[in-house]
N, C-alpha and C positions, 0 to 999 in steps of 0.2 A: 321587430323591424325586418322588412323584407330585403333591404338593401337597394330598393328601387329609388332612383332620384330623377331630377329633371334630365331630359334627354336631348332637347334641342331648342332652338330659338322660336320655332313655331309653337311649341308648348308654352313658352313664356308669353308670346303674343296672345295666345288664347286664354291665358289665365286671367280671371276676373275676381276682383275683390268686392264683396258686397258688404259695405260698412254696417248697415243695419244696427244691431245692438252689440256687435263684437267689440272687444277691446283691441287696441292697436298693436298689442304685443303678439309675437309669433307664438303659436302653440307648438307642442312637441312634434306633431306630424309635419307641420310646415318647416320646422328646422331640419328634421331628418330627410325630408324630401328635397331640400335645397333652396327653398324660396327666400331664405335670408342671405344667400350668397351674392357676391358681386357678379354682375352680368358677364364680365369678361371670362369667367371660368366656364360659363356655358358656351361662349364663342370658342374657347380653347377646345372643348369637347367636340364641337362641330368640326373644327379644322382637323383635329387628330383622327376623328372617325373617318373623315373623307380621305385621309391619307393612310388609313389602315394602321394607325399608330396609337389608338386610344388605350390599348392594354399594355403599352410599353412598361416593362419593369423598371422602377426607379427607387431611389432612396432620397427621402426629403428630411431636412432638419429644421427645427424651429429653435431660434435663439432669441435671447432677450436683449433689448437695446439699453437696458439699465439694470442695476442690481436690485434685488428684492427677495421676497419670500414667495415660493410657488404655491398656487392654489388653482383648482379647476381640473386636476388630473382625472378624478372619477368621471366627470362629464366628458372629457376627451375620450376616455375608454368607452363610455356608453355610446357616444356618437359614432365611433368606429367599430363597434362590436360586431356588426354584421357585414363589414366591408371586406373581410377576407384579407386583411393586411397584418403585418407584424409591427408592434409598437413598443418602443422603449421610452421611459420618462424618468425624470428625477422624482423621488418620493414627494408626495404632497407635504407641504410644511417645511421643506428644505429651502435654505437660502441659496440664491444663485448670484453669479457675478455677471457684469456686463459682457455681452457677446458669448456667454456660455450656452451651449446647446442644452435645452431642457426637454425636448421631445424629438425622437427619430422615428420615421415611418418608412416601412419597406413594403412594396407591393406594386401591382399594376396601377398606373396613374389614374385610370378611369374609375378605380374603386374608391378613391379618396380625394382627388383633386378638387371636386366640387365643394368640399367642406373646408377649404383653406380659410375662407372668411370667418366661418363659425369657430373653427379651432383657435385662430388667433384672437378673436374677440373673447372667447371663454377664458383663455389664459391671461390675456392682458388685463381685463377688468378684475377677475378674481384675484390675481396676484397683486394688483394695485391696492385692493381693499385689505387683503391679508397683510401686506407690508405696512399699511397705515396702522392696523390693529397691533401689529408687533411693536411698533414704535410707542404706542400708548401703553402697552403692557410693560415694556422695558422701563418707561418713565415711572410707572406705578409700583414696580418692584413686586413685593409679595402681596400687594393690595389688589382688590378685585376691580376688574374692568368689564363692563357689560355694554354691548353694542345697542344703542338706541337709534340707529340710523334709518330705519325703514321708512319713516315719514319724509325723508329727503330724496327718495328715488321712486321711479315708477314701480308700482306694485308687482309687476311681472319679474323684476330683477331684485326686489327687496330680499326675498329669501336667499338668493344666490349671494348677495352682498353680506348678509348677516352670517351665513354659513362660512363664507370666506374669512370673516372677522374672527370666528372661533378657530379656524385653521391657523390664523395669524397669532393666536394667543389670548384672545378675549375669553373671559371666564363664562360668558353667557350671552344670550341675545334676547331681545324683547319680541321680535317677530315670531309668531307661532310656528309658521312653516319653516323659517330659517333655523330656529332652534331644533325642531324635530329632525331636519335634514342633517344637523350636526350631531344627532344622537342625544340631545338634551331636552329638558323641559324649558319653556320660555320663562324669562325672568322680568319682573317689573312690579311697580307699586300701583298707584292710581294717579290720574291726571288732575290738573287744577279744575277741570270741568265738574267733577263730582263735589268738590268743596264749594265751588261757586253756586252750584244748584242747592246744596244742603244749607249753605250759609254759615257754617261753623266748622273749623278744622277738628276740634275735639269730638264733635258729634260724629264726624266721618271716621275718626280713629276708632271710636267705640263700635260703630256699625261695621267697620272693616273686621274687627276682632270677632264680632258675632256672626258675620256672614261668611267669611272665608273658611276653607277647610281647616280642620284642627291641625295645629303645627305650623301654619303659615306665619312667617315672621311679620310682625306689624311694623311697617315702615311708612312714615307719614310725611307728606309735604308740609313745610312750615313757613312758606313765604307768600301765602295767598292774600291774607288780610292784615296781618300784624307784623311788627318787627320780628325778624327771624329768631333772635335769641329769646325774646319774650314768649313767642309762640312755642318754641322748643320746650322751655321750662313749664309752660302751662300744660302741654300734652304729657310731658314726662311725669309731672306731679300727679296727674290724674291716672295715668296708665301704669306707672311704677315699673315692675320687672317685666310687664307684658310688652313694653315698648322696645323693639329691637333696634330701630334706627330712625333718624329723621333725614329728610331729603331737602337739600338746599338747591333751588333752581331759580335764584333771583334773576329777573330779566335784565337785559343790557340797559334798559331805560332807568334802572335803579342802580347801575354800576356793576351788575353781575355778581357772581360769587367771588369774593376776594380772600386772599390768605388771612387778612385781618378778621374778616367775618367768621371764617372757620375757627381761628384761634379763640375768638370770643365765645362762640357757641360751645366749643370743646371745654373751655375753662369754666363756663357757667354750669355746664352739665356735671363736670367733675366736682365743683364746689358744692353742688346740691346733692351729691351722692349718687349720680347717675352715670358712673364710669362705664357701665355696660352698654349704654346707648351709643351706637355708632353714627357716623356722619357720612351720608351718601351725597355726592355732588354731581350735578349735571348742568348742561347749558354752555355751549361754545367752548368745550374743552379741547385742548391741544396737548401734545406731550410736554411742552414747556409749562403750561398751566397745571397739568396733572402733577408734575414734580413739585412745584411750589405749594400746591394745595395739600399734597401728601405730607410734606414737611410741616405744614401748619396744623395737621391733625385729621385730615379727611381719611376715611377708611375705605371707601369704594367710589367708583366713577362710572357714570353713564355717559358714553361718548356717542355722539350722533354724526354731525356733519363732517368732522375731521376724517372719519372712516368712510362714510358714504360718498363724500365729495373727493376722495382720493383719485388722482389721475391714473388712468391705466398705464401699465408698464408695457411699452410698445414691444410687440413680438413680430418676428419676420420668419417666413418659411422659404427655404431655398432647396431646389433640387440639386443634389451633390453627386449622384450616380445615375447614369442612364444605360440600360442594357449591360450593367457590370463595368462600365467605363467611367472613371472619375471626370466630373464636369463642374463648372461653376461660372457664374457671370463675372465680368471684370471686377476686380477689387476683392474677390473672395477666393479662397483656396479650394481647388477641386478635390473631390473625394470626401469620405467620411471624416468628421471631426472627432478625434478620440475624446471620450468622456467616460471614465470608468464608473462614475456615479450613476449612470443611467441603468434602470432596471426594466426588464421585460414585463409589460402589463397586458399584452395581447399577442396571440399567435404562437 
């Protein structure tokens, strides 16, 4: 990154978007250049430049409007890496309180002011997703939680969301890029599509075992054609010790996955001598449902929309020092807000 960004309103006016075959998401260069910023930050630059104040040294602080778990810090660092500013932040994965300062930036205003929109968006969305994942993991206790939320959001942000879920405590993610960004390998079984095409769950289970790399756990959906308990026993009896788990994803049209269903499947597996077969549950999970299903005997959980649909935790950036002088808008306290938990990440 060269550090070059939008310079003036003439440049904005001359900017043309050619829809063509492009996706509507911003790419890396568009974000770094400033095309995702709010227009009033460009106007601010114009005014300050005209008054010979664009490079005024300032200290800005970002604080949270609600409590949660912080995520997005590496992106903040990458966004500002060539800006020539000093940055402090809470460590990623730390919990923060309402109104707590999570990031502090010091340097000439024209080196980072254009990025306020992007900085707040990164932290707000990522922290919202991480916080939702943390609630799911807390409900699951020592049982596994995997993020299945990529299908619920735009593909441009799916990996950001799933990485944030891992920061929040999820044990894995199904989105390939999201998992890789989190330093993991993607986790997942197979969709109903393959069972519908093949026409038989057991045939798919056998093909899965033959086709997947050696050592891949055999985890099979058991709600496509038959009663879940009946299909579970059918597959277990045929696969024996080779069956690692069954996945229950009963649709809402059939009542979803209930604690009673989990208890029945668990009991029938145990009675038939298949105590080693675990139960993975997915579909419309919330922390409350996870807790109930875990108590009923579920071993792991694939969580989608609860994490992906989590509301962003609103973030606000205030300038608190200008030319070494404490300042603040009305209602805020001038000067740097003490927070010993902040750690220097740049500069």
